[in-house]
N, C-alpha and C positions, 0 to 999 in steps of 0.2 A: 428245815425255816419256820421258822417261832413264828406265830399269831403280833401284834406286838398289842400292848398292854391298852394303845388309844386307836389303834381300825373300828370301826364304823363296825356294827355286831351287822349282819343280814338286814335284821330284821324291825324295821326304826318304825316306830309312830306318829303320828299329824298332831302339835305340840296342840293345847287345849286353848281353845282362846275362850271358847263361853265355860266359865265354872258354875253357874249358878246354876239349882235346877229346883222351879216352880214348877207346880201340880194345880188345875181348879178343876172341881164341876162350872158345865155349862150350861146354861138354857137347853131342851127341846130340841135339835135341830141343829145345833152350832154347827158343832163335825161334819153335819152333810152338807152347808155351809159352805166351811172350808178347802170341804173339797170339792166345790165348782167352781171355785172362787183359784184354787193353789195351782193347777194344768201340772204342769214336773214337776213344780215348787219339790221338797222334804217335805212333810207336813211341819217337822220342829219349829225348819229357819223357814218357814211360809208363818208361823206361829208366834214367832222370833219378830221380827222381825214385825209384824204389825203387833203386837204391845209397847216395843221400840220407838217406832214413830205414834201408837197414840200417848208412849209419855212424850216427849216430846212434845207436841199437841197441847200438852199440862205442862206440862213447863212453860211457852211460851205464851198461853195465858195468864198463868199468874203469874209472872215475870211484867207482861201485857199494863195490869188489874195495881200492884203492889206500884208499878210507874206514874199512880194519876192523879 
């Protein structure tokens, strides 16, 4: 039997949902604070959520100040 050209390979990779890498330096103790709060959440996921939440809040503040 010949394998089909359209057959799914044995290895299926995860789709990349997040394609931007951001690296930064933080004050001493920041990693310990993150580790204390994140529980079982992966560090990268936790930090991404923190940044996205902070950006959402800032964007809302800008919208409010522009509408005044």
